[in-house]
MARTORMI-809206 format. One record per residue (C-alpha): residue in one letter; y, z, x. Coordinates in Angstrom, 3 decimals. Each point is the difference from the previous one (the first is absolute). Layout:
<rs>
r residu=a; v=Y; w=Z; u=X
...
</rs>
This chain:
<rs>
r residu=m; v=-20.150; w=105.476; u=45.729
r residu=a; v=2.027; w=2.560; u=2.071
r residu=g; v=-0.933; w=2.943; u=-1.350
r residu=m; v=-3.424; w=-0.982; u=0.481
r residu=c; v=0.886; w=0.024; u=3.894
r residu=k; v=2.270; w=2.641; u=-0.073
r residu=m; v=-3.830; w=2.357; u=-1.416
r residu=g; v=-1.780; w=-1.867; u=2.632
r residu=s; v=1.988; w=1.636; u=2.823
r residu=v; v=0.407; w=4.020; u=-1.074
r residu=l; v=-4.390; w=-0.632; u=-0.800
r residu=k; v=-0.144; w=-1.684; u=3.692
r residu=f; v=2.767; w=2.358; u=1.443
r residu=i; v=-2.494; w=3.812; u=-1.754
r residu=g; v=-3.125; w=-1.597; u=1.098
r residu=g; v=1.366; w=-0.359; u=3.512
r residu=v; v=1.333; w=4.022; u=-0.600
r residu=l; v=-3.404; w=1.019; u=-1.758
r residu=n; v=-1.719; w=-1.517; u=2.906
r residu=k; v=1.774; w=1.185; u=2.946
r residu=a; v=-0.806; w=3.381; u=-1.538
r residu=v; v=-3.191; w=-0.618; u=-0.037
r residu=s; v=-0.452; w=-1.034; u=2.976
r residu=f; v=1.919; w=2.680; u=1.049
r residu=v; v=-2.437; w=2.483; u=-0.971
r residu=v; v=-3.436; w=-1.039; u=1.099
r residu=f; v=1.107; w=-1.176; u=2.905
r residu=s; v=1.466; w=3.223; u=0.867
r residu=v; v=-3.627; w=0.976; u=-1.513
r residu=l; v=-1.906; w=-2.296; u=2.547
r residu=d; v=1.617; w=1.072; u=2.964
r residu=l; v=-0.954; w=4.065; u=-0.943
r residu=l; v=-3.995; w=-2.032; u=-0.761
r residu=d; v=0.757; w=-1.926; u=3.821
r residu=f; v=0.938; w=3.113; u=1.646
r residu=i; v=-3.227; w=2.231; u=-1.051
r residu=l; v=-2.703; w=-3.050; u=0.208
r residu=c; v=2.240; w=0.134; u=3.548
r residu=y; v=-2.154; w=2.564; u=0.992
r residu=g; v=-2.693; w=0.013; u=-2.162
r residu=y; v=-1.774; w=-2.846; u=2.162
r residu=k; v=1.056; w=1.039; u=2.884
r residu=v; v=-2.671; w=3.838; u=-0.838
r residu=a; v=-2.062; w=-3.229; u=-1.292
r residu=d; v=0.649; w=-1.550; u=3.255
r residu=f; v=-0.577; w=3.046; u=2.137
r residu=c; v=-2.923; w=1.013; u=-1.947
r residu=i; v=-2.446; w=-3.349; u=-0.308
r residu=e; v=1.264; w=-1.766; u=3.342
r residu=a; v=0.466; w=3.626; u=2.273
r residu=e; v=3.686; w=-2.043; u=0.519
r residu=w; v=3.166; w=-0.118; u=-1.690
r residu=r; v=1.384; w=-3.845; u=-0.599
r residu=p; v=4.039; w=-0.178; u=0.903
r residu=c; v=2.176; w=-1.732; u=-3.119
r residu=y; v=2.978; w=-0.603; u=-0.903
r residu=c; v=1.422; w=3.490; u=-0.823
r residu=s; v=0.199; w=0.807; u=2.937
r residu=s; v=2.387; w=-1.011; u=2.395
r residu=a; v=-0.503; w=-2.635; u=1.742
r residu=k; v=-0.215; w=1.013; u=4.052
r residu=e; v=-2.999; w=2.522; u=-0.903
r residu=a; v=-1.424; w=-2.375; u=-2.445
r residu=i; v=0.276; w=-2.734; u=2.475
r residu=t; v=-1.265; w=2.162; u=3.050
r residu=s; v=-2.673; w=1.994; u=-1.498
r residu=s; v=-1.064; w=-3.794; u=-1.056
r residu=g; v=-1.095; w=-0.753; u=3.365
r residu=k; v=3.052; w=-2.357; u=1.007
r residu=i; v=2.871; w=0.265; u=2.640
r residu=l; v=3.876; w=1.027; u=-1.067
r residu=v; v=2.628; w=-0.527; u=2.591
r residu=s; v=3.561; w=0.146; u=-0.218
r residu=e; v=2.540; w=-2.823; u=0.526
r residu=q; v=4.343; w=-0.087; u=-0.265
r residu=g; v=-0.879; w=3.048; u=-1.993
r residu=e; v=-2.497; w=-0.981; u=-2.230
r residu=s; v=-3.387; w=0.306; u=-0.628
r residu=k; v=-2.893; w=-3.251; u=0.306
r residu=i; v=-3.678; w=0.070; u=0.430
r residu=v; v=-1.507; w=-1.620; u=2.386
r residu=s; v=-1.326; w=-3.279; u=-1.040
r residu=l; v=-2.973; w=-1.957; u=2.831
r residu=n; v=-1.159; w=-3.349; u=0.122
r residu=s; v=-1.286; w=-1.735; u=2.873
r residu=s; v=1.929; w=0.634; u=2.683
r residu=k; v=3.124; w=0.724; u=-2.123
r residu=l; v=1.369; w=3.434; u=-0.791
r residu=q; v=2.546; w=0.206; u=-3.917
r residu=l; v=1.722; w=2.929; u=-0.992
r residu=e; v=0.050; w=-0.655; u=-4.212
r residu=d; v=2.500; w=1.267; u=-1.991
r residu=i; v=-1.444; w=3.106; u=-1.907
r residu=s; v=-0.196; w=-1.097; u=-3.737
r residu=d; v=3.208; w=2.053; u=-2.864
r residu=t; v=-2.159; w=-1.486; u=-2.783
r residu=l; v=-3.321; w=1.891; u=0.930
r residu=y; v=1.721; w=3.010; u=1.011
r residu=s; v=3.592; w=0.401; u=-1.235
r residu=r; v=-1.121; w=-0.093; u=-3.641
r residu=p; v=1.803; w=2.708; u=-1.482
r residu=s; v=-0.602; w=2.266; u=-3.471
r residu=l; v=1.243; w=-1.757; u=-3.222
r residu=v; v=1.590; w=3.568; u=-0.241
r residu=s; v=1.787; w=0.399; u=3.340
r residu=e; v=0.704; w=-3.707; u=0.094
r residu=v; v=2.582; w=-0.315; u=-3.463
r residu=s; v=0.604; w=2.888; u=1.972
r residu=k; v=1.346; w=-2.700; u=3.009
r residu=l; v=1.093; w=-1.713; u=-2.249
r residu=t; v=2.922; w=1.911; u=-1.649
r residu=v; v=0.248; w=1.511; u=3.274
r residu=n; v=1.307; w=-3.056; u=0.950
r residu=e; v=2.322; w=-1.446; u=-2.884
r residu=l; v=1.512; w=3.203; u=0.405
r residu=k; v=1.427; w=-0.430; u=3.311
r residu=k; v=0.163; w=-3.492; u=-0.691
r residu=f; v=2.822; w=0.591; u=-2.777
r residu=k; v=1.166; w=2.863; u=2.680
r residu=l; v=0.662; w=-2.986; u=3.067
r residu=d; v=0.631; w=-3.480; u=-0.275
r residu=g; v=-3.270; w=-1.035; u=-0.425
r residu=t; v=-1.196; w=-1.571; u=3.098
r residu=a; v=-2.840; w=-0.128; u=1.555
r residu=k; v=-1.325; w=0.328; u=4.068
r residu=i; v=-2.841; w=-3.032; u=0.084
r residu=k; v=-2.432; w=1.181; u=2.574
r residu=k; v=-0.692; w=-2.841; u=1.996
r residu=g; v=-4.565; w=-1.101; u=-0.080
r residu=s; v=-0.956; w=1.210; u=4.267
r residu=t; v=-2.365; w=-3.089; u=1.195
r residu=r; v=-3.540; w=0.401; u=1.432
r residu=s; v=-0.185; w=0.707; u=2.931
r residu=t; v=-3.354; w=-2.087; u=2.156
r residu=f; v=-0.647; w=0.664; u=3.806
r residu=t; v=-2.574; w=-1.759; u=1.078
r residu=i; v=-2.296; w=2.413; u=2.376
r residu=n; v=-2.636; w=0.777; u=2.732
r residu=s; v=-3.805; w=-0.755; u=-1.290
r residu=i; v=0.003; w=3.983; u=1.633
r residu=i; v=1.375; w=1.290; u=-2.493
r residu=v; v=-0.622; w=-1.899; u=-2.487
r residu=e; v=-3.467; w=1.545; u=0.654
r residu=m; v=1.658; w=3.488; u=0.264
r residu=l; v=1.656; w=-0.993; u=-3.556
r residu=q; v=-3.291; w=-0.876; u=-1.361
r residu=g; v=-1.591; w=2.497; u=0.654
r residu=k; v=2.709; w=2.925; u=-1.070
r residu=m; v=-0.580; w=-2.183; u=-2.611
r residu=v; v=-3.271; w=-0.992; u=-1.241
r residu=g; v=-1.065; w=3.196; u=1.085
r residu=r; v=1.373; w=1.846; u=-2.535
r residu=q; v=-2.495; w=1.600; u=-2.787
r residu=l; v=0.797; w=-2.213; u=-2.979
r residu=h; v=-0.733; w=0.721; u=-3.154
r residu=h; v=-3.483; w=-1.389; u=-1.303
r residu=i; v=0.014; w=-2.872; u=-1.882
r residu=p; v=-0.914; w=0.026; u=-2.983
r residu=t; v=1.212; w=2.821; u=-1.070
r residu=w; v=-1.732; w=1.985; u=-2.925
r residu=s; v=2.809; w=-1.377; u=-2.143
r residu=d; v=-0.552; w=-3.393; u=1.069
r residu=c; v=-2.138; w=-2.662; u=-1.455
r residu=d; v=-3.102; w=-0.572; u=1.538
r residu=c; v=-1.567; w=-2.369; u=-0.897
r residu=k; v=-1.891; w=-3.140; u=2.138
r residu=f; v=3.545; w=-2.544; u=-0.282
r residu=c; v=2.509; w=2.046; u=0.033
r residu=n; v=-1.333; w=1.330; u=3.829
r residu=s; v=-1.600; w=-2.516; u=0.797
r residu=w; v=2.677; w=-0.893; u=3.040
r residu=t; v=-1.341; w=3.417; u=0.782
r residu=s; v=-3.156; w=-0.862; u=1.638
r residu=s; v=1.440; w=-3.056; u=1.792
r residu=s; v=0.759; w=0.011; u=3.751
r residu=k; v=2.665; w=-2.538; u=-0.335
r residu=d; v=4.028; w=0.990; u=-0.625
r residu=t; v=0.570; w=-2.979; u=-1.704
r residu=l; v=0.785; w=-0.375; u=-4.045
r residu=y; v=-2.236; w=-1.514; u=-1.849
r residu=v; v=0.432; w=-2.880; u=-0.803
r residu=k; v=-1.574; w=-3.148; u=-2.957
r residu=a; v=-0.548; w=-3.344; u=1.540
r residu=q; v=0.038; w=-3.709; u=-1.849
r residu=g; v=-0.543; w=-3.180; u=0.904
r residu=p; v=-1.148; w=-3.401; u=0.484
r residu=k; v=-4.013; w=0.499; u=0.804
r residu=d; v=0.712; w=-1.946; u=3.528
r residu=n; v=2.366; w=2.408; u=1.744
r residu=k; v=2.730; w=-2.944; u=-0.214
r residu=a; v=3.096; w=0.941; u=-2.334
r residu=r; v=2.213; w=-1.838; u=0.826
r residu=e; v=3.124; w=3.051; u=-0.721
r residu=d; v=-0.172; w=4.004; u=-0.725
r residu=v; v=1.037; w=1.983; u=-2.584
r residu=i; v=1.345; w=3.486; u=0.100
r residu=f; v=-1.006; w=2.808; u=-3.218
r residu=i; v=2.285; w=2.860; u=-0.426
r residu=h; v=-1.276; w=2.446; u=-2.123
r residu=g; v=2.706; w=2.781; u=-1.386
r residu=f; v=0.248; w=4.019; u=-0.755
r residu=i; v=-2.826; w=1.503; u=-1.310
r residu=s; v=-2.053; w=-3.251; u=-0.673
r residu=s; v=-2.810; w=-2.268; u=2.940
r residu=s; v=-1.085; w=-3.449; u=0.835
r residu=a; v=-1.442; w=0.306; u=-2.504
r residu=f; v=3.676; w=-1.031; u=-2.040
r residu=w; v=-0.746; w=-2.792; u=1.494
r residu=t; v=-4.070; w=-1.021; u=0.513
r residu=e; v=-1.023; w=0.170; u=-3.737
r residu=t; v=2.822; w=-1.218; u=-1.869
r residu=l; v=1.843; w=-2.832; u=2.360
r residu=f; v=-3.325; w=-0.741; u=2.283
r residu=p; v=-2.185; w=-1.324; u=-2.122
r residu=n; v=2.206; w=-2.479; u=-1.993
r residu=f; v=1.085; w=-2.183; u=3.405
r residu=s; v=-0.702; w=-3.186; u=-0.560
r residu=d; v=-2.849; w=-1.375; u=2.330
r residu=t; v=3.412; w=-1.831; u=1.112
r residu=a; v=1.894; w=3.529; u=0.988
r residu=k; v=-3.859; w=1.215; u=1.293
r residu=s; v=-1.168; w=-2.849; u=1.675
r residu=t; v=3.426; w=-0.039; u=2.308
r residu=y; v=2.056; w=3.261; u=0.597
r residu=r; v=-1.895; w=2.820; u=1.292
r residu=f; v=0.035; w=3.615; u=-2.134
r residu=l; v=1.141; w=3.593; u=1.430
r residu=a; v=0.656; w=2.762; u=-2.578
r residu=v; v=0.245; w=2.858; u=1.726
r residu=d; v=-0.209; w=4.328; u=-0.843
r residu=l; v=2.383; w=1.399; u=1.641
r residu=l; v=0.416; w=3.070; u=1.644
r residu=g; v=-1.076; w=3.444; u=-1.944
r residu=f; v=-1.478; w=-3.157; u=-3.143
r residu=g; v=-2.651; w=-1.077; u=-1.472
r residu=r; v=-2.897; w=-0.404; u=3.301
r residu=s; v=1.927; w=0.523; u=2.777
r residu=p; v=0.975; w=2.784; u=2.531
r residu=k; v=1.836; w=3.663; u=-2.244
r residu=p; v=0.333; w=1.397; u=3.353
r residu=a; v=1.814; w=3.525; u=0.021
r residu=d; v=2.016; w=0.241; u=3.020
r residu=s; v=1.925; w=-3.252; u=-1.105
r residu=l; v=3.478; w=0.077; u=-1.338
r residu=y; v=-0.338; w=-3.723; u=-2.165
r residu=t; v=3.014; w=-0.951; u=1.365
r residu=l; v=1.444; w=-4.338; u=-0.130
r residu=r; v=-1.076; w=-0.042; u=3.653
r residu=e; v=-3.453; w=1.542; u=-0.987
r residu=h; v=-0.634; w=-2.159; u=-2.378
r residu=v; v=1.323; w=-3.453; u=1.892
r residu=g; v=-2.589; w=1.008; u=3.145
r residu=m; v=-2.538; w=-0.100; u=-1.727
r residu=i; v=0.112; w=-2.863; u=-2.129
r residu=e; v=0.691; w=-1.519; u=3.808
r residu=k; v=-2.716; w=1.705; u=1.589
r residu=s; v=-2.289; w=-1.026; u=-3.532
r residu=v; v=1.072; w=-3.327; u=-1.193
r residu=l; v=2.154; w=-1.896; u=2.791
r residu=e; v=-1.703; w=1.574; u=2.497
r residu=a; v=-3.852; w=-0.313; u=-0.465
r residu=y; v=-0.233; w=-3.407; u=-2.017
r residu=e; v=2.651; w=-1.632; u=2.089
r residu=v; v=2.454; w=-1.077; u=-2.469
r residu=k; v=2.710; w=-2.301; u=1.495
r residu=s; v=1.688; w=-0.497; u=-2.176
r residu=f; v=-0.084; w=0.980; u=-4.037
r residu=h; v=1.102; w=0.338; u=-3.611
r residu=i; v=0.487; w=3.632; u=-1.922
r residu=v; v=-0.122; w=0.430; u=-3.777
r residu=a; v=0.956; w=3.897; u=-0.043
r residu=h; v=0.503; w=2.514; u=-2.652
r residu=s; v=2.078; w=2.939; u=-0.527
r residu=l; v=-0.283; w=2.863; u=3.278
r residu=g; v=-1.341; w=-3.377; u=1.584
r residu=c; v=2.687; w=-2.532; u=-0.816
r residu=i; v=1.885; w=2.858; u=2.723
r residu=l; v=-2.458; w=-0.320; u=2.493
r residu=a; v=-0.285; w=-4.351; u=-0.972
r residu=l; v=3.655; w=0.959; u=1.046
r residu=a; v=-0.670; w=1.580; u=2.894
r residu=l; v=-2.750; w=-2.308; u=1.776
r residu=a; v=2.747; w=-3.159; u=-1.039
r residu=v; v=2.305; w=1.867; u=2.182
r residu=k; v=-2.041; w=0.957; u=2.981
r residu=h; v=-1.992; w=-3.969; u=-0.143
r residu=p; v=2.422; w=-1.331; u=-1.318
r residu=g; v=-1.618; w=-3.476; u=1.840
r residu=s; v=-2.833; w=0.341; u=-1.706
r residu=i; v=1.094; w=-0.016; u=-3.557
r residu=k; v=-0.552; w=-3.332; u=-2.268
r residu=s; v=0.796; w=2.269; u=-3.179
r residu=l; v=0.668; w=2.750; u=-1.525
r residu=t; v=-1.288; w=0.998; u=-3.955
r residu=l; v=1.636; w=3.499; u=-0.974
r residu=l; v=-1.124; w=1.220; u=-3.643
r residu=t; v=2.287; w=2.463; u=-1.290
r residu=p; v=1.596; w=1.878; u=3.313
r residu=p; v=1.304; w=2.724; u=-0.947
r residu=y; v=3.824; w=-0.061; u=1.105
r residu=f; v=3.039; w=2.530; u=-0.065
r residu=l; v=3.555; w=-0.370; u=0.245
r residu=v; v=1.110; w=2.871; u=2.071
r residu=p; v=3.254; w=1.057; u=-0.923
r residu=k; v=1.998; w=1.300; u=3.013
r residu=g; v=0.573; w=2.778; u=0.504
r residu=e; v=-3.241; w=1.210; u=-1.030
r residu=a; v=-3.607; w=0.660; u=1.927
r residu=a; v=-1.848; w=-2.465; u=-0.116
r residu=t; v=-3.521; w=1.746; u=-0.565
r residu=q; v=1.228; w=2.472; u=-2.156
r residu=y; v=1.475; w=-2.569; u=-2.327
r residu=v; v=-2.414; w=-2.344; u=-0.128
r residu=m; v=-2.897; w=3.037; u=-0.693
r residu=r; v=2.669; w=1.592; u=-3.320
r residu=k; v=-0.102; w=-4.020; u=-1.481
r residu=l; v=-3.974; w=0.196; u=0.572
r residu=a; v=-0.501; w=2.954; u=-1.017
r residu=p; v=2.354; w=1.828; u=-2.350
r residu=r; v=-1.186; w=2.742; u=-1.263
r residu=r; v=-0.031; w=-0.670; u=-3.677
r residu=v; v=-2.067; w=-0.153; u=-2.571
r residu=w; v=0.326; w=-2.894; u=-1.602
r residu=p; v=-1.007; w=-3.289; u=0.690
r residu=v; v=-4.107; w=1.535; u=0.842
r residu=m; v=0.834; w=-2.689; u=3.317
r residu=a; v=3.238; w=2.394; u=1.374
r residu=f; v=-2.238; w=2.804; u=-1.048
r residu=c; v=-3.125; w=-0.651; u=1.888
r residu=t; v=1.868; w=-1.707; u=2.824
r residu=s; v=2.330; w=4.154; u=0.003
r residu=l; v=-3.428; w=1.988; u=0.280
r residu=a; v=-1.582; w=-2.418; u=2.837
r residu=c; v=3.469; w=-0.242; u=2.389
r residu=w; v=0.596; w=3.599; u=-0.661
r residu=y; v=-2.214; w=1.816; u=-0.719
r residu=e; v=-3.007; w=0.327; u=3.510
r residu=h; v=-2.243; w=2.420; u=-1.758
r residu=i; v=0.420; w=-0.847; u=-3.607
r residu=s; v=-1.208; w=-3.384; u=1.704
r residu=r; v=-2.582; w=1.213; u=1.138
r residu=t; v=-1.810; w=1.692; u=-2.565
r residu=i; v=-0.077; w=-3.433; u=-2.029
r residu=c; v=-1.045; w=-1.752; u=2.987
r residu=l; v=-3.102; w=2.684; u=-0.199
r residu=v; v=-0.026; w=-0.815; u=-4.103
r residu=i; v=0.055; w=-3.389; u=0.481
r residu=c; v=-0.697; w=-1.658; u=3.390
r residu=k; v=-2.633; w=1.774; u=1.232
r residu=n; v=-2.242; w=-0.526; u=-2.930
r residu=h; v=1.432; w=-3.475; u=-0.625
r residu=r; v=-3.786; w=-1.161; u=-0.691
r residu=l; v=0.059; w=2.483; u=-3.147
r residu=w; v=2.853; w=-2.237; u=-0.980
r residu=e; v=-0.854; w=-3.163; u=0.801
r residu=f; v=-3.069; w=0.740; u=-1.756
r residu=l; v=1.310; w=1.709; u=-3.516
r residu=t; v=2.550; w=-3.453; u=0.398
r residu=k; v=-2.880; w=-1.780; u=-0.061
r residu=l; v=-1.725; w=1.700; u=-2.302
r residu=v; v=3.305; w=-0.867; u=-2.655
r residu=t; v=0.899; w=-2.935; u=0.572
r residu=r; v=-3.160; w=-1.669; u=0.148
r residu=n; v=0.116; w=-1.408; u=3.638
r residu=r; v=-3.318; w=0.697; u=1.961
</rs>
């Protein structure tokens, strides 16, 4: 028995070494491929749409300013101006978007850091996170800034590499700047309580409306009003090219599209995955309105002291390994912008074909 356990440990060690070695080779090639695709898409965008599209390969300053946003400096750090009603807010620049080093450079950096730790005490400096600043400003200044922001030429929607079907672009024909909400409740509009459903990443309100909604009991349907929302950038909701898709923006749109539009005073929340983060943010912002909070597979990571939280979580979710398969897929999506765009070009743009083939194979018509 002891011999078998030892053999298992040896095989596990060998498997781990092989996984790391193969992953290093594969992701080094992917680094090069993504670099080539970056310039390939720039040429394609310019030839088809007569403009360059900013990407996250560029410096944060270049990408942000070229997309029509205003970049300012606060306490020696760059911030992005975000305008909401009469509030001028300064958002942090996402380090997981603009600070994604290649695998080779990351390995080199880790090696240097380990050597430094070996020579020094190993003490690390912890950079304190800065709080977002919010200012209340005059309405005239708001209009001037809106003119500055809105007046900039935005990219064509949809672009040549996006899906052009009616479902994916239904929001472009709507004059309302609100999220898509699927509401279901008593026919007499006398629901006693409201339940808000918030879906997760790479999903939509259909996650709830096609699974839970048809199976609710008659008692539940006569008691509750169910509100399933498509988050900003998902499903039938707007996908603005100039949005930063921050936590504040998501929460603000839910408040505008659900709480205000449907006059919701108190409510239950059922959320999944990414939606759990937004549900918690809503609960913190409206503590007196929350009746219950149901979280399905909420993301939670215990970040070691001294680690940059965003980078640590990204490396946990996307470790740049070929095995297991899920780790490989998430690594492609998180680390390689242009490879991800190619996958979307093949799969998302042609989703109607893939849906047809899936139904044909599974005989689900």
